N, C-alpha and C positions, 0 to 999 in steps of 0.2 A: 107518480104520474108517468104515463108512457111517453116515449120519444115523440110520437105524433102530437100528443096533447101539448107538450112543451113547444114544439115547432109551431103549431097553430097559434098558441098564445103569443109567441115571439113575433110572428108575422101577421097577427090579426085575422087569422082564419078560424072561424068558429066551427066546432064540432067536426074536425077533420078525422077521417078514418080511412082504412084501406079501400073500402068500397067506393068512397068518393074519389080517391085517387084513380081507381080502376075506371070509373065512369068518365073522369076527366081525360084520361089517356085515350080511351076509345073514341070519345067525342072529338078530341083534337085530331086523332088519326083520320077519322072519316071526313071531318071538315077540311082537312088538308090533302084530300085526294086518295087516301088508302082505300083499296077495294074492300067491300063488305066481307067477302069470303075470308080474306087474310085476317082481318080484325076479328071475325067470328072464331077462327081457329086459335088465334092468340088468346082470346078470352075463354076458350074451352067450351063454347056453345055447341050443342049437338046439331043445331040447325041455324043457318044464317038468318032466318026470319026472326029469331029471337034478337039478334044483334040489330036488325033493321027496326024492330018495334021499340026497343029500349034506348038505343044510342043515337039514332038519327033525329035531327031537329031541323025544322024549316027555318031558314033565315033569309033575309033580303039578298045578301051577297050570293048565297047559293042559288036563289031563284033567278037572279040576274045572269049568273054563269050558265044555268040550265037554258035560259032563253037564248043566250048568245050561241051556245052549242047547237041548239035546234035551228036557229036562223042560219048559221054557217052551213049546216047540212042541207038545208032547203036551197039556199042560194048556189051551192056547188052543183046541185042537180039541174038548176035552171039554165 
């Protein structure tokens, strides 16, 4: 068995593979504020839209943050 298979079995992670680790890395980077262009380049995508379509996920925390950013921008203008 491969190192990843043994690691997954030891820590209770089913079907672990390099692609899942890549996906996790990209998702965590984006969720924690990394810009899409940098993540896209790190992944080797020819176009940042690939990264956006595959690795970004809507979540409540992100929606709340986006709403706060918008509200702050509006109220600064007023």
